[in-house]
Kinemage of the C-alpha trace (Angstrom):
@kinemage 1
@onewidth
@group {chain A} dominant
@subgroup {mainchain}
@vectorlist {calphas} color= white
{ca met a 1} P 6.974 2.207 10.116
{ca asn a 2} L 5.587 5.681 9.423
{ca thr a 3} L 7.643 7.192 6.534
{ca his a 4} L 6.670 10.663 5.532
{ca lys a 5} L 3.730 12.472 7.054
{ca thr a 6} L 3.539 15.529 4.768
{ca lys a 7} L 3.771 13.827 1.295
{ca arg a 8} L 3.075 10.240 0.136
{ca ala a 9} L 6.384 9.400 -1.486
{ca asp a 10} L 5.941 8.214 -5.026
{ca ile a 11} L 7.877 4.918 -5.788
{ca leu a 12} L 8.161 3.298 -9.231
{ca ile a 13} L 8.923 -0.367 -9.183
{ca ala a 14} L 10.268 -1.768 -12.584
{ca asp a 15} L 10.643 -5.504 -12.779
{ca asn a 16} L 9.583 -8.307 -15.182
{ca gln a 17} L 9.314 -10.772 -12.211
{ca ile a 18} L 5.747 -10.432 -11.559
{ca glu a 19} L 5.767 -12.140 -8.207
{ca asn a 20} L 8.535 -10.004 -7.051
{ca leu a 21} L 6.658 -6.799 -8.358
{ca lys a 22} L 3.525 -7.951 -6.414
{ca leu a 23} L 5.428 -8.620 -3.166
{ca leu a 24} L 7.365 -5.281 -3.244
{ca ser a 25} L 4.211 -3.345 -4.018
{ca gln a 26} L 2.304 -5.031 -1.174
{ca ile a 27} L 5.185 -4.286 1.309
{ca leu a 28} L 5.369 -0.645 0.251
{ca glu a 29} L 1.672 0.049 0.151
{ca gln a 30} L 1.283 -1.138 3.677
{ca glu a 31} L 3.871 1.524 4.607
{ca ser a 32} L 1.696 4.238 2.915
{ca tyr a 33} L 3.810 4.755 -0.052
{ca lys a 34} L 2.357 5.604 -3.417
{ca val a 35} L 3.457 2.734 -5.620
{ca arg a 36} L 3.338 2.434 -9.495
{ca gln a 37} L 4.465 -0.589 -11.468
{ca ala a 38} L 6.213 -1.142 -14.779
{ca ile a 39} L 7.064 -4.549 -16.318
{ca asp a 40} L 9.076 -3.348 -19.219
{ca tyr a 41} L 11.242 -0.567 -20.431
{ca glu a 42} L 8.520 1.188 -22.379
{ca met a 43} L 6.083 1.182 -19.377
{ca ala a 44} L 8.944 2.579 -17.151
{ca leu a 45} L 9.759 5.426 -19.368
{ca ile a 46} L 6.060 6.264 -19.781
{ca ala a 47} L 5.489 6.163 -15.935
{ca val a 48} L 8.546 8.480 -15.482
{ca glu a 49} L 7.494 10.991 -18.103
{ca thr a 50} L 3.956 11.032 -16.574
{ca glu a 51} L 5.078 11.909 -13.062
{ca ile a 52} L 8.787 12.114 -11.774
{ca pro a 53} L 8.915 9.444 -8.916
{ca asp a 54} L 10.715 10.036 -5.621
{ca leu a 55} L 12.496 6.674 -5.981
{ca ile a 56} L 12.895 3.827 -8.546
{ca leu a 57} L 13.384 0.300 -7.458
{ca leu a 58} L 14.780 -1.333 -10.568
{ca gly a 59} L 15.089 -5.244 -11.250
{ca phe a 60} L 18.122 -6.701 -12.997
{ca asn a 61} L 16.443 -7.212 -16.208
{ca leu a 62} L 13.218 -5.845 -17.851
{ca asp a 63} L 11.517 -7.579 -20.797
{ca lys a 64} L 13.805 -7.736 -23.813
{ca val a 65} L 15.918 -4.756 -22.355
{ca asp a 66} L 18.998 -4.513 -20.136
{ca ser a 67} L 18.052 -2.423 -16.934
{ca tyr a 68} L 21.291 -0.556 -17.455
{ca gln a 69} L 19.856 1.019 -20.628
{ca leu a 70} L 16.969 2.442 -18.528
{ca cys a 71} L 19.463 3.770 -16.118
{ca lys a 72} L 21.586 5.456 -18.856
{ca lys a 73} L 18.644 6.975 -20.404
{ca leu a 74} L 17.339 8.568 -17.177
{ca lys a 75} L 20.720 9.865 -15.984
{ca lys a 76} L 21.304 11.546 -19.406
{ca gln a 77} L 18.036 13.538 -19.097
{ca glu a 78} L 18.218 16.711 -17.010
{ca thr a 79} L 14.666 16.215 -15.561
{ca thr a 80} L 15.347 12.619 -14.462
{ca thr a 81} L 19.054 12.524 -13.707
{ca asn a 82} L 18.605 13.146 -10.004
{ca ile a 83} L 16.122 10.354 -9.487
{ca pro a 84} L 17.455 7.960 -6.843
{ca ile a 85} L 17.636 4.283 -8.089
{ca ile a 86} L 18.015 1.068 -6.034
{ca phe a 87} L 19.220 -1.899 -8.111
{ca phe a 88} L 17.744 -5.379 -7.390
{ca ser a 89} L 19.760 -8.467 -8.410
{ca asp a 90} L 19.396 -12.250 -8.020
{ca phe a 91} L 23.164 -12.716 -7.648
{ca asp a 92} L 26.124 -10.691 -6.136
{ca asp a 93} L 28.746 -9.832 -9.023
{ca phe a 94} L 31.410 -7.380 -8.127
{ca glu a 95} L 31.712 -6.253 -11.674
{ca glu a 96} L 27.943 -5.808 -12.082
{ca arg a 97} L 27.913 -3.886 -8.803
{ca ile a 98} L 30.711 -1.462 -9.935
{ca lys a 99} L 28.973 -0.928 -13.301
{ca ala a 100} L 25.640 -0.056 -11.610
{ca leu a 101} L 27.262 2.339 -9.128
{ca lys a 102} L 29.238 4.155 -12.019
{ca leu a 103} L 25.886 4.812 -13.677
{ca gly a 104} L 24.672 6.714 -10.645
{ca ile a 105} L 22.612 4.037 -8.792
{ca ile a 106} L 22.534 4.905 -5.123
{ca asp a 107} L 22.250 1.316 -3.678
{ca tyr a 108} L 22.579 -2.377 -4.865
{ca ile a 109} L 20.450 -4.979 -3.009
{ca ile a 110} L 20.810 -8.784 -3.482
{ca lys a 111} L 17.733 -11.174 -3.295
{ca pro a 112} L 16.552 -12.483 -1.035
{ca tyr a 113} L 16.357 -9.390 1.049
{ca arg a 114} L 15.075 -8.799 4.669
{ca lys a 115} L 11.969 -6.750 4.733
{ca glu a 116} L 13.026 -4.560 7.754
{ca glu a 117} L 16.505 -3.672 6.177
{ca leu a 118} L 14.762 -2.903 2.863
{ca leu a 119} L 12.268 -0.436 4.388
{ca val a 120} L 15.061 1.418 6.313
{ca lys a 121} L 17.060 1.779 2.972
{ca ile a 122} L 14.036 2.943 1.140
{ca glu a 123} L 12.951 5.359 3.852
{ca asn a 124} L 16.443 6.922 3.991
{ca lys a 125} L 16.699 7.278 0.172
{ca val a 126} L 13.012 8.833 -0.042
{ca lys a 127} L 13.941 11.294 2.801
{ca ile a 128} L 17.098 12.419 0.907
{ca ser a 129} L 15.139 12.668 -2.475
{ca leu a 130} L 12.276 14.869 -0.817
{ca lys a 131} L 14.921 17.090 0.847
{ca met a 132} L 16.782 17.591 -2.479
{ca gln a 133} L 13.402 18.560 -4.059
{ca gln a 134} L 12.737 21.136 -1.374
{ca leu a 135} L 16.207 22.692 -1.717
{ca lys a 136} L 15.658 23.021 -5.449
{ca glu a 137} L 12.463 24.749 -4.893
{ca thr a 138} L 14.138 26.998 -2.363
{ca asn a 139} L 16.916 27.814 -4.837
{ca lys a 140} L 14.244 28.765 -7.480
{ca asn a 141} L 12.412 31.284 -5.240
{ca leu a 142} L 15.801 32.912 -4.241
{ca glu a 143} L 16.675 33.229 -7.889
{ca lys a 144} L 13.345 34.977 -8.518
{ca lys a 145} L 13.792 37.382 -5.644
{ca leu a 146} L 17.323 38.326 -6.966
{ca glu a 147} L 15.967 39.055 -10.390
{ca leu a 148} L 13.296 41.368 -8.863
{ca ile a 149} L 15.961 43.152 -6.954
{ca glu a 150} L 18.136 43.619 -10.052
{ca val a 151} L 15.017 45.000 -12.031
{ca ser a 152} L 14.019 47.466 -9.279
{ca gln a 153} L 17.623 48.923 -9.261
{ca gln a 154} L 17.255 49.784 -12.938
{ca phe a 155} L 14.692 52.330 -12.173
{ca his a 156} L 15.316 55.988 -11.083
{ca gln a 157} L 13.852 57.201 -7.837
{ca glu a 158} L 11.498 59.651 -9.629
{ca ile a 159} L 9.431 56.741 -11.201
{ca pro a 160} L 6.043 56.566 -9.523
{ca leu a 161} L 5.834 53.560 -7.029
{ca glu a 162} L 2.677 52.269 -8.816
{ca ser a 163} L 4.315 52.120 -12.288
{ca his a 164} L 7.394 50.671 -10.776
{ca leu a 165} L 5.577 47.799 -9.034
{ca leu a 166} L 3.648 47.131 -12.227
{ca tyr a 167} L 6.858 46.898 -14.352
{ca gln a 168} L 8.375 44.644 -11.749
{ca ala a 169} L 5.440 42.278 -11.857
{ca ile a 170} L 5.324 42.157 -15.737
{ca ala a 171} L 9.028 41.651 -16.065
{ca ala a 172} L 9.287 38.982 -13.212
{ca thr a 173} L 6.417 36.875 -14.489
{ca asn a 174} L 7.472 33.568 -16.071
{ca asn a 175} L 4.408 33.912 -18.305
{ca ser a 176} L 4.801 35.664 -21.765
{ca ile a 177} L 2.908 38.937 -22.088
{ca ile a 178} L 2.232 40.556 -25.320
{ca ile a 179} L 0.384 43.927 -25.802
{ca thr a 180} L -1.008 44.709 -29.281
{ca asp a 181} L -2.416 47.984 -30.755
{ca ala a 182} L -6.159 47.511 -31.208
{ca thr a 183} L -6.386 50.837 -33.141
{ca ala a 184} L -4.382 49.532 -35.958
{ca ser a 185} L -5.849 47.231 -38.648
{ca asp a 186} L -3.577 44.384 -38.138
{ca tyr a 187} L -3.071 44.514 -34.280
{ca pro a 188} L 0.695 45.003 -34.423
{ca ile a 189} L 2.763 44.035 -31.387
{ca ile a 190} L 3.944 47.088 -29.357
{ca tyr a 191} L 5.319 45.387 -26.226
{ca val a 192} L 6.579 41.972 -25.074
{ca asn a 193} L 8.011 41.128 -21.735
{ca pro a 194} L 11.255 39.040 -21.017
{ca gly a 195} L 9.006 36.079 -20.433
{ca phe a 196} L 8.054 36.248 -24.053
{ca glu a 197} L 11.709 36.483 -25.162
{ca ile a 198} L 12.569 33.381 -23.075
{ca met a 199} L 9.530 31.466 -24.194
{ca thr a 200} L 9.934 32.147 -28.005
{ca gly a 201} L 13.518 33.195 -28.532
{ca tyr a 202} L 12.459 36.340 -30.225
{ca ser a 203} L 13.254 39.889 -28.853
{ca leu a 204} L 11.055 42.995 -28.843
{ca glu a 205} L 13.040 44.569 -31.616
{ca glu a 206} L 12.406 41.498 -33.837
{ca val a 207} L 8.611 41.299 -33.253
{ca ala a 208} L 7.585 44.912 -32.782
{ca gly a 209} L 5.041 45.865 -35.467
{ca lys a 210} L 4.235 42.301 -36.507
{ca asn a 211} L 0.977 40.421 -36.053
{ca cys a 212} L 1.111 37.449 -33.578
{ca arg a 213} L 0.207 35.157 -36.488
{ca phe a 214} L 3.944 34.777 -37.252
{ca leu a 215} L 4.164 32.519 -34.212
{ca gln a 216} L 2.064 29.868 -35.988
{ca gly a 217} L 4.232 29.833 -39.111
{ca ser a 218} L 2.631 27.737 -41.734
{ca asp a 219} L 0.479 25.737 -39.177
{ca arg a 220} L -2.540 27.785 -39.924
{ca gln a 221} L -5.260 25.096 -39.865
{ca gln a 222} L -6.148 25.432 -36.383
{ca pro a 223} L -9.697 25.989 -35.306
{ca gln a 224} L -8.669 28.185 -32.216
{ca leu a 225} L -7.357 30.843 -34.750
{ca glu a 226} L -10.867 31.412 -35.904
{ca gln a 227} L -12.103 31.756 -32.327
{ca ile a 228} L -9.475 34.450 -31.835
{ca arg a 229} L -10.668 36.352 -34.931
{ca his a 230} L -14.277 36.092 -33.699
{ca cys a 231} L -13.292 37.473 -30.258
{ca leu a 232} L -11.363 40.424 -31.733
{ca lys a 233} L -14.301 41.157 -34.003
{ca gln a 234} L -16.758 41.153 -31.008
{ca gly a 235} L -14.329 42.934 -28.569
{ca gln a 236} L -14.422 40.001 -26.230
{ca ser a 237} L -11.956 37.917 -24.173
{ca cys a 238} L -10.942 34.417 -25.087
{ca his a 239} L -8.906 31.613 -23.866
{ca val a 240} L -7.352 29.099 -26.370
{ca thr a 241} L -4.482 26.569 -26.661
{ca leu a 242} L -2.384 26.829 -29.887
{ca arg a 243} L 0.557 25.155 -31.618
{ca asn a 244} L 3.174 27.800 -31.660
{ca tyr a 245} L 6.833 27.818 -33.069
{ca arg a 246} L 10.008 29.303 -31.476
{ca lys a 247} L 12.617 31.141 -33.370
{ca asp a 248} L 14.579 27.968 -33.653
{ca gly a 249} L 11.593 26.246 -35.228
{ca ser a 250} L 10.744 24.005 -32.323
{ca leu a 251} L 7.042 23.434 -31.479
{ca phe a 252} L 5.534 24.429 -28.168
{ca trp a 253} L 1.903 24.476 -26.909
{ca asn a 254} L 0.814 27.988 -25.979
{ca glu a 255} L -2.159 28.446 -23.612
{ca met a 256} L -3.321 32.027 -24.149
{ca ser a 257} L -5.746 34.325 -22.473
{ca leu a 258} L -6.520 37.365 -24.648
{ca ser a 259} L -8.201 40.411 -23.042
{ca pro a 260} L -9.266 43.921 -24.427
{ca ile a 261} L -7.938 47.009 -22.606
{ca lys a 262} L -10.237 50.084 -22.728
{ca asp a 263} L -9.740 53.849 -22.296
{ca glu a 264} L -11.858 56.089 -20.231
{ca ser a 265} L -14.466 56.371 -23.181
{ca asp a 266} L -14.866 52.603 -23.149
{ca asn a 267} L -13.005 52.348 -26.509
{ca ile a 268} L -10.683 49.241 -26.948
{ca ile a 269} L -7.183 50.590 -27.417
{ca tyr a 270} L -4.967 47.569 -26.674
{ca tyr a 271} L -5.145 43.757 -26.452
{ca met a 272} L -3.129 41.987 -23.924
{ca gly a 273} L -2.227 38.292 -24.329
{ca val a 274} L -0.962 36.352 -21.358
{ca gln a 275} L 0.742 33.029 -22.734
{ca thr a 276} L 1.808 29.986 -20.751
{ca asp a 277} L 4.114 27.271 -22.242
{ca val a 278} L 2.038 23.972 -21.647
{ca thr a 279} L 4.100 21.769 -23.691
{ca asp a 280} L 5.202 19.547 -20.837
{ca lys a 281} L 1.746 19.317 -19.520
{ca lys a 282} L 0.603 18.266 -22.949
{ca arg a 283} L 3.319 15.701 -23.197
{ca ala a 284} L 2.520 14.524 -19.638
{ca asn a 285} L -1.254 14.015 -20.644
{ca glu a 286} L -0.218 12.184 -23.854
{ca ala a 287} L 2.284 9.980 -21.795
{ca gln a 288} L -0.465 9.339 -19.186
{ca gln a 289} L -2.941 8.298 -21.968
{ca arg a 290} L -0.070 5.883 -23.428
{ca tyr a 291} L 0.442 4.686 -19.960
{ca glu a 292} L -3.331 4.144 -19.301
{ca ala a 293} L -3.644 2.482 -22.765
{ca ser a 294} L -0.788 0.247 -21.912
{ca leu a 295} L -2.247 -0.706 -18.529
{ca gln a 296} L -5.671 -1.243 -20.175
{ca lys a 297} L -4.026 -3.671 -22.817
{ca met a 298} L -2.346 -5.551 -19.919
{ca asn a 299} L -5.615 -5.769 -17.889
{ca arg a 300} L -7.375 -7.080 -20.990
{ca glu a 301} L -4.753 -9.576 -21.688
{ca leu a 302} L -4.833 -10.808 -18.004
{ca his a 303} L -8.634 -10.881 -18.186
{ca glu a 304} L -8.531 -12.981 -21.371
{ca leu a 305} L -5.881 -15.355 -19.665
{ca asn a 306} L -8.186 -15.625 -16.701
{ca gln a 307} L -11.095 -16.456 -18.887
{ca lys a 308} L -9.157 -19.153 -20.771
{ca leu a 309} L -7.828 -20.568 -17.414
{ca tyr a 310} L -11.317 -20.649 -16.091
{ca arg a 311} L -12.628 -22.479 -19.144
{ca leu a 312} L -9.873 -25.006 -19.018
{ca ala a 313} L -10.582 -25.568 -15.291
{ca asn a 314} L -14.335 -25.806 -15.621
{ca met a 315} L -15.204 -26.760 -19.174
{ca asp a 316} L -15.073 -30.235 -20.762
{ca gly a 317} L -12.706 -29.957 -23.817
{ca leu a 318} L -14.636 -32.230 -26.061
{ca thr a 319} L -18.290 -31.172 -25.496
{ca glu a 320} L -17.685 -27.681 -24.311
{ca val a 321} L -20.176 -27.974 -21.471
{ca ala a 322} L -19.109 -27.980 -17.700
{ca asn a 323} L -16.830 -30.729 -16.529
{ca arg a 324} L -17.223 -33.002 -13.562
{ca arg a 325} L -15.255 -30.618 -11.346
{ca cys a 326} L -17.520 -27.840 -12.208
{ca phe a 327} L -20.685 -29.933 -11.724
{ca asp a 328} L -19.471 -30.884 -8.093
{ca glu a 329} L -18.734 -27.533 -6.997
{ca thr a 330} L -21.965 -25.975 -8.494
{ca leu a 331} L -24.090 -28.663 -6.891
{ca asp a 332} L -22.376 -28.108 -3.472
{ca gln a 333} L -22.828 -24.311 -3.829
{ca glu a 334} L -26.689 -24.656 -4.933
{ca trp a 335} L -27.271 -27.152 -2.121
{ca arg a 336} L -26.050 -24.677 0.461
{ca arg a 337} L -27.923 -21.658 -0.966
{ca leu a 338} L -31.215 -23.441 -1.448
{ca ser a 339} L -31.030 -24.985 1.969
{ca arg a 340} L -30.975 -21.444 3.409
{ca glu a 341} L -33.716 -20.294 1.036
{ca arg a 342} L -35.747 -23.437 1.581
{ca lys a 343} L -36.364 -23.785 -2.158
{ca pro a 344} L -36.234 -26.921 -4.367
{ca leu a 345} L -33.366 -28.311 -6.307
{ca ser a 346} L -33.801 -30.611 -9.337
{ca leu a 347} L -31.147 -32.960 -10.817
{ca ile a 348} L -31.313 -34.767 -14.250
{ca leu a 349} L -28.714 -37.650 -14.884
{ca gly a 350} L -28.649 -39.105 -18.369
{ca asp a 351} L -26.916 -41.823 -20.240
{ca ile a 352} L -26.702 -42.389 -23.966
{ca asp a 353} L -28.166 -45.781 -24.805
{ca tyr a 354} L -25.746 -48.510 -25.951
{ca phe a 355} L -22.901 -45.900 -26.554
{ca lys a 356} L -20.273 -48.564 -26.343
{ca arg a 357} L -21.892 -50.230 -29.455
{ca tyr a 358} L -21.917 -46.884 -31.093
{ca asn a 359} L -18.192 -46.437 -30.602
{ca asp a 360} L -17.588 -49.938 -31.904
{ca lys a 361} L -19.530 -49.365 -35.079
{ca tyr a 362} L -18.747 -45.744 -35.843
{ca gly a 363} L -15.386 -45.437 -34.254
{ca his a 364} L -14.003 -43.153 -31.642
{ca leu a 365} L -14.108 -40.047 -33.883
{ca gly a 366} L -17.878 -40.662 -34.652
{ca gly a 367} L -18.426 -41.278 -30.900
{ca asp a 368} L -16.761 -37.915 -30.108
{ca asp a 369} L -18.898 -36.175 -32.729
{ca cys a 370} L -21.888 -37.835 -31.282
{ca leu a 371} L -21.078 -36.783 -27.715
{ca lys a 372} L -20.765 -33.127 -29.038
{ca lys a 373} L -24.215 -33.250 -30.627
{ca val a 374} L -25.939 -34.664 -27.648
{ca ala a 375} L -24.327 -32.098 -25.287
{ca ala a 376} L -25.494 -29.151 -27.484
{ca thr a 377} L -28.903 -30.677 -27.600
{ca ile a 378} L -29.146 -30.937 -23.836
{ca ala a 379} L -27.895 -27.350 -23.503
{ca gln a 380} L -30.556 -26.036 -25.794
{ca ala a 381} L -33.180 -27.794 -23.809
{ca thr a 382} L -32.257 -25.775 -20.708
{ca leu a 383} L -33.626 -22.366 -20.926
{ca arg a 384} L -32.295 -20.461 -18.019
{ca pro a 385} L -28.713 -19.077 -17.373
{ca ala a 386} L -28.607 -20.463 -13.819
{ca asp a 387} L -29.188 -24.038 -15.195
{ca leu a 388} L -26.005 -26.185 -15.517
{ca val a 389} L -25.402 -28.702 -18.205
{ca ala a 390} L -22.284 -31.018 -17.379
{ca arg a 391} L -20.562 -34.022 -18.731
{ca tyr a 392} L -20.838 -36.284 -15.827
{ca gly a 393} L -18.792 -39.302 -16.990
{ca gly a 394} L -17.815 -40.851 -20.560
{ca glu a 395} L -21.252 -40.925 -22.178
{ca glu a 396} L -23.182 -39.583 -18.893
{ca phe a 397} L -24.607 -36.028 -18.784
{ca ala a 398} L -26.059 -34.171 -15.834
{ca val a 399} L -28.209 -31.060 -15.577
{ca ile a 400} L -28.508 -28.894 -12.384
{ca leu a 401} L -31.881 -27.008 -12.084
{ca pro a 402} L -31.831 -24.606 -9.150
{ca asp a 403} L -35.143 -23.462 -7.659
{ca thr a 404} L -37.027 -25.832 -10.003
{ca pro a 405} L -39.917 -28.088 -8.878
{ca tyr a 406} L -40.152 -31.699 -10.004
{ca glu a 407} L -42.840 -30.990 -12.731
{ca gly a 408} L -40.485 -28.292 -14.208
{ca ala a 409} L -37.528 -30.716 -14.242
{ca lys a 410} L -39.742 -33.374 -15.912
{ca gln a 411} L -40.544 -30.890 -18.680
{ca val a 412} L -36.787 -30.260 -19.108
{ca ala a 413} L -36.074 -33.995 -19.321
{ca gln a 414} L -38.810 -34.534 -21.875
{ca arg a 415} L -37.467 -31.895 -23.934
{ca ile a 416} L -34.179 -33.449 -24.054
{ca leu a 417} L -35.590 -36.700 -25.215
{ca asp a 418} L -37.861 -35.203 -27.770
{ca ser a 419} L -34.946 -33.069 -29.123
{ca leu a 420} L -32.772 -36.125 -29.560
{ca arg a 421} L -35.621 -38.050 -31.272
{ca arg a 422} L -35.996 -35.184 -33.780
{ca leu a 423} L -32.197 -34.998 -34.318
{ca arg a 424} L -32.102 -38.840 -35.287
{ca ile a 425} L -28.454 -39.292 -35.037
{ca pro a 426} L -27.952 -42.792 -36.778
{ca his a 427} L -27.294 -45.688 -34.353
{ca lys a 428} L -27.896 -48.966 -36.223
{ca ala a 429} L -26.309 -50.947 -33.358
{ca ser a 430} L -29.009 -49.839 -30.858
{ca asp a 431} L -31.593 -52.244 -29.550
{ca val a 432} L -34.078 -49.243 -28.926
{ca lys a 433} L -34.257 -47.184 -32.060
{ca pro a 434} L -32.185 -46.843 -35.183
{ca tyr a 435} L -31.059 -43.529 -33.888
{ca val a 436} L -29.374 -42.240 -30.715
{ca thr a 437} L -31.520 -42.028 -27.596
{ca met a 438} L -30.926 -41.428 -23.876
{ca ser a 439} L -32.109 -42.692 -20.623
{ca leu a 440} L -32.935 -40.183 -17.830
{ca gly a 441} L -33.230 -40.076 -14.097
{ca val a 442} L -35.001 -37.072 -12.498
{ca gly a 443} L -35.310 -36.148 -8.835
{ca thr a 444} L -36.122 -32.971 -6.825
{ca ile a 445} L -35.370 -32.310 -3.279
{ca thr a 446} L -35.532 -29.252 -0.836
{ca pro a 447} L -31.984 -29.342 0.454
{ca ser a 448} L -31.042 -29.485 4.075
{ca leu a 449} L -27.620 -29.286 5.669
{ca gln a 450} L -28.739 -32.194 7.778
{ca glu a 451} L -29.386 -34.355 4.599
{ca asn a 452} L -26.749 -36.014 2.511
{ca met a 453} L -26.194 -34.512 -0.878
{ca lys a 454} L -24.376 -37.584 -2.209
{ca ser a 455} L -27.409 -39.796 -1.160
{ca phe a 456} L -29.581 -37.663 -3.286
{ca val a 457} L -27.301 -37.937 -6.265
{ca asp a 458} L -27.311 -41.758 -5.802
{ca gln a 459} L -31.088 -41.922 -5.711
{ca val a 460} L -31.314 -40.020 -9.071
{ca asp a 461} L -28.725 -42.311 -10.401
{ca glu a 462} L -30.947 -45.291 -9.294
{ca ala a 463} L -33.855 -43.692 -11.165
{ca leu a 464} L -31.691 -43.537 -14.307
{ca phe a 465} L -30.868 -47.207 -13.784
{ca asp a 466} L -34.702 -48.056 -13.573
{ca ala a 467} L -35.261 -46.276 -16.842
{ca lys a 468} L -32.622 -48.500 -18.535
{ca lys a 469} L -34.201 -51.596 -17.010
{ca glu a 470} L -37.678 -50.610 -18.241
{ca gly a 471} L -36.504 -50.344 -21.908
{ca arg a 472} L -34.369 -47.139 -22.267
{ca asp a 473} L -35.333 -44.005 -24.245
{ca arg a 474} L -37.364 -42.670 -21.431
{ca leu a 475} L -37.082 -40.718 -18.218
{ca lys a 476} L -37.781 -42.079 -14.600
{ca gly a 477} L -38.523 -39.954 -11.574
{ca leu a 478} L -37.800 -40.638 -7.928
{ca thr a 479} L -40.772 -42.063 -6.115
{ca asn a 480} L -39.975 -39.949 -2.933
{ca thr a 481} L -39.444 -36.807 -4.848
{ca asp a 482} L -40.647 -33.495 -3.291
{ca pro a 483} L -43.883 -32.175 -4.608
């Protein structure tokens, strides 16, 4: 369905049901709509303030706030009262439907909805919204033309055409125009156009002879004022944005271009200031920043949540090394990768000697503490980020060493044994040493998709078994290991 060729309609979806939010967004983006999302009341308001949407799809409830409150607020504001709103609900309630329609909602859709019917309704509402915007713009243009006609009728026929057109242009512009006398010491105002009167609330009679500084009131600590003084002293033009105050005391942001006007002798006789009220632009920028900050916060929280979920899925909760699931997935990935690259893969399998006796003597809490220390020791003995240390079983550990030849794997295994011996965790129930030791099996292979990965793991496990039979506290390598 090709909805609108000349403009990508802007649709805001406000719903605290994330799955529904994602589904609606996916459907509308496939139809070339511009889609924005909000999961709560505050984010929805910020999104509307940033840019008025052509249509709002509103879920029954937002986080902590009844969706009707958002409708009431939008319908009360002049700038947002005409935004069409389609209401989504999980159930059909006659009273709720009437309540929503009284608030000015244009349609009420019950879930589950049919995609085709939904898109037709949205397309129709968007077309109506865009047509209303076009009509508003046309009316504004007509009003400006009528104003120009009225102004031109005020002039006598004997006024030169050039002066007449100049007056029309100055009087008709929406910008505020001020002309000051540059030959007087305080640059007094000698002319303001109707745009100034509308923008500030002051008439020419009220401001004639004054310096423009009265527009800042007591808000004089603005660096831009010093910039203006410097330009006046140098006879230069400048462009600044100031905080000004209307006659009623309300603040507005004034973007002003100040330019000197010279006579035939190149002397500056006037300064002309063209002023634009950029308050809405400033507020929109601030709203955009708040909206972006809110999105960034949400993204950070999602990232942190994903990190937590990843750790829960891949990390052993006790020892904080990889779990068996992560080991199996990593070994499979490295096997496939190294089979393509024809590079070696080494594996170390280790078992704490007489660990059942350790648990019996020192208790399960002592056993848990021992497992944590052994895991940390093994992790410290591996030097590369690509190496993976995992808890393989109860007291068993495994180390995957990608792109590592057999001699390199033996060095890692020896570091593990030496580090444990230096650590000297007491183990009086061991028949090997009075401290905790390990038996290790080491193997290396150049993987091939034709070879059986499980068979390789079993061979390394057999090497570990041989290390135990030969007295423990040692490593044993595969006899058919790759060179």
